[in-house]
C-alpha positions, 0 to 999 in steps of 0.5 A: 483297121488301125485307129478309130476316129472320134466320129466312128463306132465299131460294128460286127459285120459278117464276122468283121469288126468294121468302123462306121460313122457314129450315128450315121445312116448305116449305124442306125438303120443297116441299109434300111433307113426310112425315107422320111429320115433321109428327107429330114436330114437332106431336104435338098435331095429329090427322093421321088424315084426312091419312093417307087422302089420297094426294098426286100430283106436279104441274107448275104452273110449279113442281113441287108436290104436290097436295093442299096440306095445312093441318094446323091453322087458324082462320077466321071467315066472314060471308055477306051479301046483295049487289048482283046487278048488281055481282056479275054484272059482277065475274064474267068472261063465260066463267065466268058461262057456266058458273056463276051468282051465286045469287039470294036475292031479286030483285036480291040475290046472296051474298058470302062474306067469310072471314079465315083464319089458317093456323097450320101447313101445308105452306107454313109459316104465313100469313094470308089474306082471301077475298072470294067470290061464292056461285054455282051448280054448273056448268051448273045452273039457278039456283033461288036459295035452293033451289040454295044449300040443295042445295049445303049439303045435299050439302056441295059449295059453289061460288064465284068468288073476287074477292079473296085477299090474303095476308101471305107472298110464298110464299103469293102466288107459289104462289097466282098461279102454281100456282092462278090465284088473285087474290093479292097481298101486304099486311100482316095481323094475327091476334088470338085474345084476349078474346071475339073472333077478329080480323083486321086487313088493311093496304094496301100502304103499311102503313096499316090498311084493313079489320078483321074480328072474329067472336064466339067462339061456343059449340062443341057436341059434334059429329063432324068434318065435311068440306065441299068448296069449289069455284072456277072461274077463268081461267089465264094462258092464258085457259083455264077451270080448276076447283080445290077445297078439302076442309075438315074442320071440327073445331070450328065454330059458326054464327049469324045474329045481325048483332052476332056479326060486325063489319066495320070499313071505312075508305077503303082499297082493300079497304074501298072494294071491299067498299062497292061490293058494297052488302052487306045482310043477314047470312045467316050467320056461321061461327066455326071455331076449328079446322079442317084442309084439303086444297087441290087443284091446279086442272085444266082445267075440261073435265077436271073432273067 
């Protein structure tokens, strides 16, 4: 933490001195804001789904409330084939005993790259990049594309998170301590101008590293859809944990056209990591200009269903 901005204040979170938005949702409510407050401060947001979810108090190195609510957000996702040997190396053996990278063709698995803009959530607002391996369900046979189709049909996806940088210290500390996620802090820039939604990701020195842009696809008239994304990883004690996010897509469109999404790579660390995955064919691009989410605190894997 270098300098404190005029609109920030410092809180102690799990022994870390963390700058947060002064008077923001997290400063006032620590992950448990009354929905009446959110409704008053953001009357344009539909809170009907959140009213059906009951939060629970959790101790995860700090006191929090699960699930964490994300009221208004945008994202773009690109799913590519990738080198299976590399994917297997990147998943710890203990995790690989439970879930396997889904094999699409011989020697090729799947990687999902998602850029998120969380405009308004329980921990205020921030941006994030996720690079994940698409995996089978726990302890299930790897039937390749049939496993993937089954997960899509059941709206219950599984993955192993490789990289998850964010652009606020609050999101970093909460993610590392409370969710066992591979988060670190880098500058990011989100833009929704013109025909593309675009994200720029910088290295820790502030130099541009990786950019991702997605075409704004036409949105059809569809009802909000809820999909669960699961992740298994290890906590700081080496124990396997299971967490998940329920995502309510309000506006979403998909494409398989490779020109609809652009990855601009440099010689920066994120770019070099992406290059090491040997990305191949674009399997799907998802444009999600409006969605909501509920992120649940991980539990020990043997306690999860």
